[in-house]
C-alpha positions in Angstrom: 112.0 86.4 123.1 108.8 86.7 121.0 106.0 88.4 122.8 103.0 86.3 123.7 100.0 86.6 121.4 96.8 87.8 123.1 93.7 86.3 121.5 90.6 88.3 122.4 87.2 86.6 122.8 84.9 88.2 120.4 82.1 88.6 122.9 84.4 90.8 125.0 85.9 92.6 122.0 82.6 94.0 120.7 82.0 95.6 124.1 85.0 97.8 123.5 84.4 100.9 121.4 86.5 103.9 120.8 84.4 105.4 118.0 82.9 108.8 117.9 79.5 109.6 116.5 76.0 108.1 117.1 74.3 104.9 116.0 72.7 105.1 112.6 68.9 105.0 112.8 68.1 102.5 110.0 69.7 99.1 110.1 71.0 97.6 106.8 69.8 94.2 105.7 72.6 91.9 104.5 72.7 88.4 103.3 73.3 86.9 106.7 71.6 89.4 109.0 71.0 93.1 109.8 73.7 95.6 110.9 73.6 99.2 112.2 76.4 101.6 111.8 77.7 104.9 113.3 76.8 108.3 111.8 79.8 110.6 111.8 79.7 114.4 112.0 80.6 114.8 108.3 77.5 112.9 107.2 79.4 109.7 106.5 78.1 106.5 108.1 80.7 103.8 109.0 80.0 100.1 109.7 82.9 98.5 111.5 83.5 94.8 112.0 81.1 93.1 109.7 81.9 89.4 109.2 82.4 88.4 105.6 83.3 84.7 106.4 83.0 82.2 109.2 85.8 82.3 111.8 88.7 80.3 110.3 89.4 78.4 113.5 89.6 74.8 114.6 88.9 72.5 111.7 88.6 75.6 109.4 92.2 76.7 110.0 94.0 76.4 106.7 90.9 75.9 104.7 89.3 78.2 102.1 86.9 80.8 103.8 83.4 79.6 104.5 80.2 81.7 104.4 79.5 83.9 107.5 77.4 82.4 110.3 73.9 84.1 110.2 72.9 86.1 113.2 69.6 87.2 114.7 68.6 90.7 115.5 70.6 93.8 114.6 74.3 93.6 114.9 75.8 96.8 116.1 78.8 97.4 113.8 80.5 100.1 115.8 83.9 98.5 116.5 86.6 97.2 114.3 87.1 93.4 114.3 90.4 92.1 115.7 93.5 92.1 113.6 94.6 88.8 112.1 97.4 87.0 114.0 100.7 88.8 113.7 103.7 89.6 115.9 102.6 93.0 117.2 98.9 94.1 117.5 97.0 95.1 120.6 93.9 93.1 119.7 94.2 90.1 117.4 92.6 86.7 116.9 92.4 83.9 114.4 88.7 84.9 114.2 89.5 88.0 112.1 87.7 87.9 108.8 85.8 91.2 109.2 85.4 94.2 106.9 84.3 97.8 107.3 82.2 100.1 105.1 82.2 103.9 104.9 79.3 105.4 102.9 77.6 108.8 102.3 75.0 107.4 100.0 71.5 108.8 100.2 68.2 107.0 99.5 67.1 107.3 95.8 70.5 108.3 94.4 72.4 106.4 91.7 74.6 103.6 93.1 78.1 104.9 93.9 81.4 103.5 92.8 83.0 101.0 95.3 86.6 100.9 96.3 87.9 97.8 98.3 91.1 98.5 100.2 93.7 95.7 100.9 96.3 96.8 103.4 100.0 96.1 103.2 102.5 94.8 105.7 104.4 92.0 104.0 101.5 89.6 104.4 102.7 89.4 108.0 101.3 92.5 109.7 98.7 95.2 109.5 94.9 95.6 109.9 92.0 97.8 108.8 91.7 99.6 112.2 94.7 101.9 111.6 93.8 105.6 111.6 95.8 106.1 108.4 93.2 103.9 106.5 90.1 105.9 107.6 87.7 105.8 104.7 85.8 109.0 105.5 87.7 111.0 102.9 86.8 108.7 100.1 83.2 108.5 101.2 83.0 112.3 101.3 84.0 112.3 97.7 81.3 109.9 96.6 82.8 106.5 97.0 81.6 103.6 99.1 84.9 102.5 100.7 85.4 98.9 102.0 88.5 97.8 103.9 89.1 94.1 104.6 91.2 92.0 107.0 92.7 88.8 105.7 94.8 85.9 107.1 98.5 86.5 107.1 101.8 84.8 108.1 101.5 81.0 108.2 97.7 81.2 108.8 97.2 82.8 105.4 100.0 81.3 103.3 100.9 77.9 104.7 101.2 75.2 102.1 101.9 71.6 103.2 101.6 68.1 101.6 99.0 67.0 104.2 96.9 70.1 103.6 97.1 69.5 99.8 96.1 65.9 100.3 93.1 66.9 102.3 91.9 69.4 99.8 89.4 68.3 97.1 91.5 70.3 94.6 94.8 68.9 95.8 96.2 72.3 96.7 97.1 74.3 99.8 98.3 77.9 100.6 97.0 81.1 99.2 94.4 81.3 102.0 94.9 85.1 102.3 94.1 85.5 98.6 91.0 83.3 99.0 90.0 85.7 101.8 90.2 88.6 99.3 88.0 86.6 96.9 85.4 85.9 99.7 85.4 89.6 100.6 84.8 90.6 96.9 82.0 88.0 96.7 80.5 89.6 99.8 80.7 93.0 98.1 78.8 91.6 95.1 76.0 90.3 97.3 75.7 93.2 99.8 77.1 96.5 98.7 73.8 97.7 97.2 72.5 97.9 100.7 75.2 100.6 101.4 74.4 102.5 98.2 77.3 101.0 96.2 77.4 99.7 92.7 78.4 96.0 92.4 79.1 96.6 88.8 81.7 99.3 89.5 84.2 97.8 92.0 87.8 99.0 92.2 90.3 96.9 94.2 93.3 98.8 95.5 96.2 98.0 97.8 99.7 99.0 98.8 102.9 96.9 99.1 101.7 93.4 100.1 98.2 94.7 99.4 99.5 95.6 95.9 100.9 92.1 95.6 97.4 90.9 96.5 96.1 93.0 93.6 98.8 91.4 91.4 97.5 88.0 92.4 93.9 88.9 91.8 94.7 90.3 88.4 96.3 86.9 87.6 93.7 84.6 89.2 90.8 83.3 87.0 88.8 82.9 90.3 88.6 86.7 90.5 87.1 87.2 87.0 84.1 89.5 87.2 84.5 90.4 90.9 86.1 93.7 90.3 86.2 96.1 87.3 89.3 98.4 88.0 92.5 98.0 89.9 95.0 100.3 91.6 98.3 98.9 92.8 100.6 101.0 94.9 104.2 99.8 95.2 103.5 96.2 94.2 105.6 94.0 96.4 106.9 91.1 94.2 110.3 89.5 94.8 112.2 86.4 93.8 110.9 84.5 96.9 107.4 85.6 97.5 106.1 83.7 94.5 106.7 80.0 94.6 105.5 76.8 93.0 103.3 74.5 95.1 105.4 71.4 94.6 108.7 72.2 92.9 111.7 74.5 93.2 111.1 77.5 90.9 114.7 78.6 90.5 114.7 81.0 93.4 113.3 79.0 96.3 112.0 75.6 97.5 108.4 74.7 96.7 105.7 76.1 98.9 104.8 72.7 100.2 108.5 72.0 101.1 108.8 75.3 102.9 105.7 74.5 104.9 106.7 71.0 105.7 110.1 72.1 107.0 108.5 74.8 109.2 106.0 72.3 110.7 108.5 69.5 111.2 111.0 71.8 113.0 108.3 73.1 115.3 107.1 69.6 116.2 110.7 68.5 117.0 111.0 71.6 119.2 107.8 70.6 121.0 109.0 67.0 121.3 106.1 65.7 119.2 106.7 62.9 116.8 105.8 63.7 113.2 103.2 60.9 113.0 100.6 60.0 110.4 98.0 62.5 111.7 99.9 65.6 110.7 96.7 67.6 110.1 95.5 67.1 113.7 99.0 68.1 115.0 99.0 71.2 112.9 95.6 72.3 114.0 96.4 71.6 117.6 99.3 74.0 117.5 98.8 77.2 119.4 98.9 80.6 117.7 102.1 81.3 119.5 103.7 78.1 118.2 102.7 78.9 114.6 104.0 82.4 114.8 107.3 81.1 116.2 107.9 79.0 113.1 110.6 79.8 110.7 108.2 80.5 107.8 108.3 82.9 104.8 105.1 83.9 103.2 104.6 83.5 99.4 102.0 83.1 96.7 101.8 79.5 95.5 101.5 78.6 91.9 98.9 75.9 92.7 97.0 75.3 89.4 93.8 76.7 90.9 94.1 80.2 92.4 97.1 80.7 90.2 97.2 78.2 87.3 100.7 79.3 86.4 103.2 81.7 87.7 101.7 85.2 87.6 104.6 86.4 85.5 103.8 83.8 82.9 100.1 84.6 83.1 100.9 88.3 82.4 103.3 87.5 79.6 100.8 85.3 77.8 97.9 87.7 78.3 95.6 85.4 80.1 95.1 87.7 83.1 92.0 89.6 84.1 91.7 92.7 81.9 90.5 95.8 83.6 91.7 99.4 83.7 94.8 99.7 85.8 96.5 102.5 87.7 99.8 101.5 89.3 103.0 103.1 90.4 105.7 103.6 93.0 107.4 106.1 95.2 110.7 107.4 94.0 112.6 106.2 97.1 111.0 102.8 97.9 114.4 101.3 98.9 114.8 103.7 101.8 112.8 101.2 103.7 115.8 98.9 103.6 118.8 101.1 103.3 120.3 103.7 105.6 123.5 105.7 105.2 124.9 103.9 108.3 123.6 100.5 107.4 124.9 99.7 103.9 128.1 98.4 102.4 131.3 100.1 103.6 133.3 99.5 100.4 132.7 99.0 96.7 134.3 95.6 97.1 131.9 94.5 99.7 128.9 95.4 97.5 130.4 93.7 94.5 131.1 90.5 96.4 127.7 90.2 98.0 125.7 91.2 94.9 127.5 88.9 92.5 127.1 86.0 94.9 123.4 86.8 95.1 122.9 87.0 91.4 125.0 84.0 90.3 126.1 83.2 86.8 122.8 84.4 85.2 122.9 87.8 86.8 126.1 89.2 85.4 124.2 91.8 83.3 122.9 93.4 86.5 126.4 94.6 87.5 126.3 97.4 85.0 123.2 98.9 86.6 123.4 98.1 90.3 127.0 98.2 91.4 128.3 101.6 92.4 131.4 103.1 90.6 132.3 105.5 93.4 131.8 105.5 97.2 129.6 108.6 96.8 127.2 106.4 94.6 127.1 103.4 97.0 124.2 104.5 99.1 122.1 105.6 96.1 122.8 102.5 94.2 121.6 100.3 97.1 118.4 102.4 97.4 117.8 102.0 93.7 118.4 98.3 93.8 116.1 97.5 96.7 113.4 99.8 95.1 113.6 98.0 91.7 113.9 94.4 92.8 111.2 94.6 95.5 108.6 97.1 94.1 109.3 98.8 90.8 109.8 95.6 88.7 106.5 94.0 89.8 104.7 97.3 89.2 106.0 97.6 85.7 105.2 94.0 85.0 101.5 94.4 85.5 101.5 97.8 83.8 103.1 96.4 80.7 100.8 93.4 80.6 97.7 95.5 80.9 98.9 98.1 78.4 98.9 95.4 75.7 95.2 94.9 76.2 92.2 97.0 75.4 92.1 98.4 79.0 93.3 101.9 79.8 96.5 101.9 81.9 98.1 104.7 83.9 101.4 104.9 85.8 102.5 107.3 88.5 105.7 108.1 90.5 105.1 109.7 93.8 107.9 112.1 94.9 106.9 113.9 98.2 108.4 113.1 101.6 106.4 114.6 104.4 109.0 113.8 107.0 112.0 115.2 105.1 111.1 117.2 101.9 114.8 117.1 100.9 114.8 113.3 100.6 113.0 111.0 98.1 109.6 109.5 99.0 110.1 106.2 100.9 107.9 103.2 100.9 104.3 103.8 102.1 104.7 107.6 102.2 101.8 108.1 99.8 99.2 106.4 102.0 98.3 109.4 104.1 98.0 111.5 101.0 95.7 108.9 99.3 93.4 108.5 102.3 93.5 112.3 103.2 94.7 111.4 106.7 97.7 113.8 106.9 98.4 115.4 110.3 96.2 118.5 110.8 99.3 120.7 110.9 100.7 119.3 107.6 101.9 122.2 105.3 99.4 123.5 102.8 101.5 122.1 99.9 101.0 118.6 101.3 97.3 119.2 101.8 97.1 120.2 98.1 99.0 117.1 97.0 96.6 114.9 99.1 93.5 116.5 97.5 95.0 115.9 94.0 96.0 112.3 94.5 92.7 111.4 96.2 90.8 113.1 93.4 92.8 111.1 90.8 92.0 107.8 92.6 88.3 108.6 92.9 88.0 109.7 89.3 89.7 106.5 88.2 87.4 104.4 90.4 84.4 106.2 88.9 85.3 106.0 85.2 88.5 104.0 84.8 90.4 107.2 83.9 92.1 109.5 86.4 91.6 112.5 84.1 88.9 115.1 84.9 87.9 118.7 85.0 90.4 120.8 87.0 93.0 118.0 87.2 96.4 118.1 85.6 96.2 115.9 82.5 97.5 112.3 82.8 98.7 110.5 79.7 98.1 106.7 79.5 101.0 104.2 79.8 102.1 102.0 77.0 104.9 99.5 76.8 106.8 101.4 74.2 106.8 105.0 75.6 106.3 104.1 79.3 104.8 107.5 80.1 104.1 108.2 83.8 102.7 111.0 86.0 105.0 112.6 88.5 102.9 113.4 91.6 104.5 115.6 94.2 105.2 119.3 94.7 105.6 119.4 90.9 103.1 117.5 88.8 104.4 116.7 85.4 104.9 113.9 82.8 107.9 111.6 82.7 108.9 108.6 80.6 110.9 105.4 80.8 111.3 105.3 84.5 114.4 103.2 85.2 113.8 101.4 81.9 117.3 100.0 81.3 117.6 98.7 84.9 114.2 97.1 84.8 114.9 95.5 81.4 118.0 93.9 82.9 116.1 92.6 85.9 113.4 91.1 83.7 116.0 89.3 81.6 117.6 87.9 84.8 114.3 86.7 86.3 113.2 85.1 83.0 116.5 83.4 82.5 116.5 82.0 86.1 113.0 80.8 85.8 113.6 79.1 82.4 116.8 77.5 83.7 115.0 76.0 86.7 111.8 74.8 84.9 113.2 74.0 81.4 110.6 76.1 79.8 
């Protein structure tokens, strides 16, 4: 049984505070009102729970974000806003479009580079209040760090014919991406008040957050809103990018997926699917929406995404900014365990060939094990490549063909088990410098290095700097990357043959379905 969602009234929520520190003396003037933050012991001031859009509730459910509601007086920004609706969170609400700012800027100094963090979680879970995403470490190194909530699940990615008909642009879905755009517009309007430079904004995200970076790189609506991008473990698969109205070769259209989910829920609730579908949809409770059989995806809608992102990257019409992107060397460990994989080579062959179909025969040479000893490793590699590595290389390759500088990394350290490869999301505590206090000195050193690389890139568009191991740029031919772990060294052509085979498969399947 799915747990009941608890929606917290905002008036009560902002009475709850678990922060340490003291209120900052000077309020900050923003476009829609004044806020005060919390001064931490390390000299950083944090502002928690600042609204960057109106609550997307009632008639605003499944609409593009609207401007924040102005407030009177000084808003005390000492508590994180609620998480957006998901299956497991202690405090969550549909009213969740809030962001946070960490800054150590001082009056009179030059504006600081800005980094905007987009959390992961499969576009279905996560929030900015997690301790792992504390922005103090970045602020202490001279960055204004912004982290943002955004709509997820069906609230953030529902497409439906009735919603498209209602829209003045004839589209629906991608609401979570539109939330990112609204947050970036807020940054342009307000970040100077925190000592940040609106002309030097880096977006960065991990997993689904990396997929959001992928979407923002492809979207013309994002042009000029950011100037550099970091994508960690870009989560792009055959089913999380769809076409708004037609089958794309891998899955039904976004509208059809939404229509089926809503229709099934209305039948379950004994409600007729009548002519007023929008009213019925907006009358559904958060619990009912979360109980739908719904899969999140980007929608190629002709507006946020004029074409499929892959096509946009191939033709070079994406936003051109310096890019730093990469993966962990054991991403697939998130999905594969020694006791939860195929028992025989025949089982693997049968399932994979059925999955790939007639266009995927070339994948067998790279992703089917030849011995039982190789079975586990081959599955880890397959899940790594098809879910994270291929999408990461796609944007690296596209950007490397432009005038922008491009850099690739492979992270190799596993804090939990140094004998194993680095699983999905392992790099996060290193990047944010939120390792456990008793983490070994070698891990503290890796954390300092990777965070220095990220800050240097956000500052100048190049991770290289004095005292840092040199990092060669990536290009589509040599495919050089930086190994970041206990050993820091240069590699080349990371899983190139496997990824080339996957690219051929995805292009062939797309062209077969669309006739392009």
